[in-house]
C-alpha positions in Angstrom: 39.7 17.9 -11.1 38.6 20.2 -8.1 36.1 21.2 -10.9 34.2 18.1 -10.8 34.0 17.6 -6.9 30.0 18.1 -6.0 29.1 18.1 -10.0 25.8 16.6 -8.8 24.8 19.5 -6.7 25.4 22.5 -8.9 21.4 23.9 -8.7 20.3 25.7 -5.7 21.2 23.5 -3.2 23.6 25.8 -1.2 20.6 28.9 -1.6 18.2 26.5 -0.3 20.5 25.3 2.8 21.1 28.3 3.5 17.4 29.5 3.6 17.0 26.9 6.2 19.5 28.0 8.3 18.7 31.3 7.9 15.4 30.5 9.2 17.0 28.5 12.3 15.0 25.5 11.2 11.8 27.6 11.3 8.6 27.4 9.3 8.4 30.3 7.3 5.2 32.0 5.0 6.7 30.0 2.2 6.4 26.6 3.9 9.2 24.1 4.7 11.5 22.2 2.9 9.6 18.9 3.5 6.6 20.8 2.2 8.1 22.3 -0.6 9.5 18.9 -1.7 6.2 17.2 -1.1 4.5 19.2 -3.2 6.2 19.6 -6.3 7.3 15.5 -6.2 3.1 15.0 -6.2 2.4 17.4 -8.4 5.3 15.8 -11.0 4.0 12.6 -10.5 0.2 13.6 -10.7 -0.5 12.6 -7.2 -2.6 13.9 -4.2 -0.3 13.5 -1.4 3.6 13.0 -0.8 5.2 12.1 2.6 8.8 12.3 3.3 10.8 10.3 5.4 14.6 9.3 6.5 14.9 6.9 4.2 12.9 4.3 1.5 13.1 1.6 4.1 10.9 3.8 6.5 8.9 4.4 3.5 8.0 0.9 2.9 7.1 0.4 6.7 5.5 4.0 6.6 3.0 2.2 3.9 3.2 -1.4 4.9 1.6 -0.2 8.4 -0.7 2.3 6.6 -2.3 -0.9 4.9 -2.5 -2.4 8.3 -0.2 -5.3 7.9 0.7 -7.3 10.9 0.9 -10.0 12.6 0.0 -13.1 11.0 0.0 -11.4 7.9 1.7 -12.2 4.5 3.3 -10.0 1.6 4.7 -11.0 -1.5 7.8 -9.4 -2.5 10.7 -10.3 -4.8 12.7 -12.9 -3.9 15.4 -10.8 -6.1 15.6 -7.3 -4.1 17.3 -5.9 -1.6 16.8 -7.4 2.0 15.3 -4.1 3.2 12.3 -4.7 1.4 11.7 -8.1 3.4 12.9 -5.7 6.7 9.9 -3.6 5.7 7.8 -6.5 6.5 9.7 -8.0 9.4 8.9 -4.4 11.5 5.3 -5.1 10.9 5.7 -8.6 12.5 4.4 -10.4 9.2 5.8 -12.6 6.4 7.8 -12.1 3.6 6.6 -14.5 0.9 9.0 -14.4 -2.2 7.7 -14.5 -5.8 10.1 -15.5 -8.4 11.3 -13.3 -11.6 10.9 -13.4 -15.5 14.3 -14.6 -17.0 14.1 -11.6 -19.6 13.2 -8.6 -17.5 14.9 -10.0 -14.1 11.7 -8.3 -12.9 8.8 -10.1 -10.3 6.8 -12.9 -12.2 2.9 -11.9 -12.0 2.4 -15.6 -12.3 4.4 -16.4 -9.4 2.8 -13.9 -7.4 -1.1 -16.1 -8.5 0.4 -19.0 -7.3 1.8 -17.6 -3.9 -0.9 -16.0 -2.6 -2.6 -17.8 0.2 -5.9 -16.7 2.3 -3.2 -14.8 4.3 -1.8 -12.4 2.0 -2.6 -8.7 2.5 -0.7 -6.8 0.1 2.0 -7.1 -2.8 5.0 -5.2 -3.0 6.4 -4.6 -6.9 10.2 -3.8 -6.9 11.1 -1.8 -10.0 14.1 -2.9 -10.4 17.5 -0.8 -12.5 15.4 1.8 -13.9 13.1 -0.9 -15.6 8.4 -1.3 -14.4 7.3 -4.4 -13.4 4.1 -6.0 -15.7 1.6 -3.6 -12.9 -1.2 -4.4 -15.9 -1.4 -7.8 -15.0 0.0 -7.0 -10.9 -3.0 -5.0 -10.5 -5.4 -7.5 -12.1 -4.3 -9.8 -9.6 -4.6 -7.1 -6.9 -7.8 -6.7 -7.6 -9.0 -10.0 -7.5 -7.8 -11.3 -4.6 -8.4 -7.6 -2.7 -4.7 -6.8 -2.0 -2.7 -3.8 -1.2 0.2 -2.9 -3.9 3.1 -0.9 -3.0 5.6 0.1 -5.8 9.5 0.2 -4.3 11.0 2.5 -7.0 14.0 3.1 -5.1 15.7 2.4 -8.7 13.0 3.5 -10.8 12.4 7.3 -11.5 9.8 8.5 -13.8 9.9 5.4 -15.8 7.2 4.8 -17.5 4.9 1.5 -19.0 3.2 0.8 -21.9 0.1 3.1 -21.2 2.5 5.8 -20.5 1.9 5.8 -16.6 5.0 6.5 -14.2 6.4 4.5 -12.0 4.7 4.6 -8.4 1.8 6.1 -9.6 -0.5 2.8 -10.1 -0.3 0.7 -7.1 -2.1 2.4 -4.3 1.6 3.8 -2.9 4.3 4.5 -4.8 7.7 4.8 -2.4 11.5 6.1 -3.6 14.4 6.5 -2.2 16.8 9.7 -1.8 19.8 7.3 -1.1 23.0 8.9 -2.6 23.6 6.4 -5.3 19.9 7.4 -6.7 18.9 9.2 -9.6 17.6 11.8 -7.1 19.4 12.0 -3.5 19.3 14.3 -0.6 22.4 11.8 1.3 19.8 9.5 2.4 15.6 9.4 2.5 12.9 9.1 1.0 9.6 10.1 -0.5 6.5 8.1 -0.4 2.8 9.8 -2.6 -0.7 8.3 -2.7 -4.0 9.9 -3.7 -5.6 7.8 -0.9 -6.0 10.5 1.8 -6.3 7.9 4.2 -3.4 6.3 3.5 -1.8 9.7 3.9 -2.6 10.2 7.0 -1.6 7.2 8.7 1.6 7.3 6.8 2.0 10.9 8.0 1.4 10.2 11.6 3.3 6.8 11.4 6.2 9.0 10.5 6.0 11.6 12.7 6.3 10.3 16.9 1.8 9.9 16.2 1.4 13.5 16.5 -2.1 14.3 16.5 -1.9 17.6 14.2 -0.4 16.4 11.0 -2.6 16.5 7.8 -2.3 14.2 4.9 -0.9 17.3 3.6 1.3 18.5 6.1 3.8 17.4 8.8 3.4 20.8 11.1 2.6 19.6 14.6 2.6 22.6 16.2 -0.5 24.8 14.1 -1.8 26.6 16.9 0.4 27.3 19.2 -2.5 28.3 21.7 -3.9 24.7 21.9 0.1 23.1 21.1 1.8 24.8 24.6 -1.2 23.8 27.3 -1.2 21.2 29.9 -4.4 19.6 28.7 -2.9 18.7 25.1 -2.8 15.6 24.3 -0.1 15.0 21.7 0.3 12.1 20.4 -2.7 9.3 18.8 -1.0 6.4 18.0 2.3 4.8 18.6 4.4 5.6 16.0 8.0 5.9 14.4 10.4 9.3 14.0 11.0 8.7 10.3 10.9 12.9 9.4 13.7 14.2 6.9 15.6 16.7 8.1 15.0 20.4 6.7 18.7 20.3 5.3 18.4 17.2 3.3 14.8 18.5 2.1 16.2 21.3 0.8 19.1 19.4 -1.1 15.8 17.2 -2.4 13.9 20.1 -3.7 17.0 21.1 -5.9 18.0 18.2 -7.1 13.9 17.7 -7.8 14.6 20.8 -10.3 16.8 19.3 -12.0 15.5 15.8 -12.7 15.5 15.6 -16.6 19.1 16.4 -16.5 20.2 13.6 -14.1 17.1 11.4 -16.3 18.4 11.4 -19.3 22.4 11.4 -18.6 21.5 7.8 -16.6 19.0 6.8 -19.9 21.6 7.7 -22.1 24.5 5.6 -21.1 22.0 2.7 -20.5 21.3 3.2 -24.4 25.0 2.9 -25.3 25.5 0.2 -23.7 22.6 -1.9 -24.7 23.8 -0.7 -28.0 27.1 -1.7 -28.1 26.1 -5.4 -26.2 23.7 -5.4 -29.6 25.8 -4.9 -32.3 28.8 -6.5 -30.1 27.7 -9.7 -31.8 28.6 -12.0 -29.3 26.5 -13.8 -26.8 29.1 -13.0 -23.9 26.9 -10.8 -22.7 22.8 -10.6 -22.8 20.8 -7.2 -22.8 17.8 -7.3 -20.1 14.0 -8.0 -22.3 12.4 -4.1 -22.5 8.9 -4.3 -23.1 7.6 -2.5 -26.2 6.6 0.8 -25.2 8.4 0.5 -22.1 10.1 3.7 -21.2 13.5 2.7 -19.2 15.4 5.4 -16.1 18.4 3.1 -16.3 19.5 3.2 -12.4 22.5 1.1 -13.7 22.3 -1.2 -16.5 22.0 -4.3 -16.2 22.5 -7.4 -18.4 23.1 -11.7 -18.3 26.9 -12.8 -18.3 27.0 -15.6 -20.2 31.3 -15.7 -20.0 30.7 -19.4 -18.3 29.9 -20.4 -22.0 33.6 -20.0 -22.7 35.1 -20.9 -19.4 35.0 -17.2 -18.4 34.1 -16.5 -14.8 32.3 -13.4 -13.8 35.2 -12.0 -11.7 37.5 -12.3 -14.6 35.5 -10.5 -16.7 34.6 -7.8 -14.1 38.8 -7.0 -13.8 39.4 -7.1 -17.8 36.7 -4.6 -17.8 38.1 -2.5 -15.2 41.5 -3.1 -16.8 40.8 -1.7 -20.5 39.2 1.5 -18.3 35.6 0.4 -16.8 34.5 1.6 -13.5 33.9 -1.3 -11.6 31.0 -4.3 -12.5 28.1 -4.5 -9.7 26.8 -7.8 -8.6 23.3 -8.5 -7.5 22.1 -8.9 -3.8 21.5 -12.8 -2.5 18.0 -13.4 -3.4 16.9 -12.9 0.4 15.9 -16.1 1.3 19.4 -16.8 1.0 20.6 -13.7 3.1 21.7 -15.5 6.6 19.4 -13.1 8.2 16.1 -14.6 6.7 17.7 -18.0 6.7 17.9 -17.8 10.9 14.3 -16.3 10.1 13.0 -19.3 8.8 14.3 -21.5 11.1 14.0 -20.3 14.0 10.9 -17.9 14.0 10.8 -14.6 12.3 9.6 -12.3 14.9 11.2 -13.1 18.4 10.9 -16.6 17.8 7.0 -16.4 17.3 6.4 -16.4 13.7 6.7 -19.9 12.3 6.2 -20.4 8.4 3.0 -19.9 7.7 2.4 -21.2 3.9 3.1 -24.4 2.3 5.8 -22.6 -0.2 7.8 -22.7 2.7 8.0 -18.7 1.9 8.6 -19.1 -1.5 11.0 -20.7 -4.0 13.1 -18.8 -6.1 14.8 -20.8 -8.6 14.9 -18.2 -11.4 15.8 -15.8 -9.7 19.2 -18.0 -7.8 19.7 -18.3 -11.2 19.6 -15.1 -12.7 21.2 -13.4 -9.4 24.8 -15.5 -9.9 25.5 -13.9 -13.5 23.6 -10.4 -13.6 26.1 -7.8 -14.2 25.2 -4.1 -13.3 27.2 -1.6 -15.1 27.2 2.1 -13.6 25.2 4.7 -15.9 25.6 8.3 -13.1 29.1 9.3 -15.5 29.3 13.1 -14.6 29.9 13.7 -18.5 30.2 12.5 -22.1 33.6 12.2 -21.7 33.5 9.9 -18.5 30.5 8.1 -20.8 33.1 7.5 -23.6 35.3 6.1 -21.5 33.1 3.5 -20.7 31.7 2.4 -24.0 35.3 2.1 -25.2 36.2 -0.3 -21.7 32.4 -2.3 -22.8 33.7 -2.5 -26.8 37.5 -3.6 -25.6 36.7 -6.0 -23.3 34.7 -7.8 -25.9 36.3 -7.7 -28.9 39.2 -9.2 -26.8 37.1 -12.2 -26.1 35.6 -12.4 -29.5 39.0 -12.1 -31.2 40.1 -15.2 -28.1 37.5 -17.6 -28.8 37.2 -16.3 -32.7 33.8 -15.1 -32.3 34.2 -12.6 -35.0 
C-alpha cells in the first residue's frame, strides 16, 4: 500500500517545490511559480490572461467584483450548486437569484435564466457541474440580449467541451477553476481565473493582491522597481482589496499537475464511461443516466445519475450501503439546493447583508422545484481511482448491486 501513497503527485511536484525553497521564495529569472502556472494554464485554454488565487471561492469573488457587482445588484446562479457560489454573490453585497435546472442534464436551465432576469440583474454565474458543460450557446444569447456578464464556474469541469468543441471556461467573460484537493488538478487548495479581457484581468489581479498598484493583468509582482517601491513617498495600494494570493509552494504543485492533465483527465473519463455503460446495459431503471447532449465531451469529475429505487421500495441509503457491501466506494449525495441551506434561508428572512438587503424581486430569489426534486435522488459515484484494478472493483460492485436488485424484483 505504501507504493500507492501520493500517487497523484508522481510528476515534478517535489522538484518544483525544491526550486521554490532553494530560491528563498524570491522570484527568479524564469518567473515565479504562480506566473509559470498562469502562463501555462492560459495557453492551454487559449486565453490571454490567467490569475491564480487561494481558492475557487475567491476566484468567483474576484470575477464578480471585476464585473462591478455590488449592493442592490442581482446575480443569477443555479439553485443546485455549492453554497460558495451564493457566498461569492453575498461577498459583493449583491443578491443571488436561483435558476432551476434541467431534469435530464441536472444543469442550469437557460429558459429559467430568462425568466429570472430583472432590471437589477448584473451577471449570470454558470456552473458546469460533474464535468459536463451547460448550454453555453443559449446562455450567451441571453446574456448578449440583456447585456449581462457571464462567469463560468468550472470547479468540477476541467477540459470538457461543448458541441462547438469550445473548452469549458473560455466562452463567457471569465472562467473560474478550483484546485481543491478532490479536483482534477489540485494544489491542495487554490484556484485560477482566465479571461481575454485585459481590464477584467487587471481588476481581478489587483483585487486579489491587496490592491497593490504595481500588479498588471499579466503579473502579480509588486516589487518591479525596488528604487520606487522602497521610497517613503511611494504610494503602494490603489484600491481596497483582499489578499487572495496563491502560495508559491502550492503554485509549484499546480504547475506539475497541469503537466499531467491528460493522465488525470483520461482516468476519470474512462471510469465515467464504464459506469455509464454498466447502467445502460443493466436493463433495469433503478439508476438513470445523465443525458449528455450530442457532441459534448464530459470530463467526469464525478459520475452522476438519478436514483429511481423508490419505485421498488429501495431507499437511497439502502442502495448506497449495498453498493459499499459489494466493494464499491461511497456514493456521494448532492448538496442541498442553495435556497434550502440554513444560511440563505435566514438571509432571505432577515436580510442578506447586515440586515439591509431584503428580497429584491418578485421571485423571492427564485423557486427551483426541479432542482429540489433532483437533489433528493442524485447519486454521484467516484471517478478518481488510482489504477485499472481499482476501477475494476467499482465496475464489479455496480454490476453486483444492480444484479442483486434485478433478481430480487424479477427485473431479468
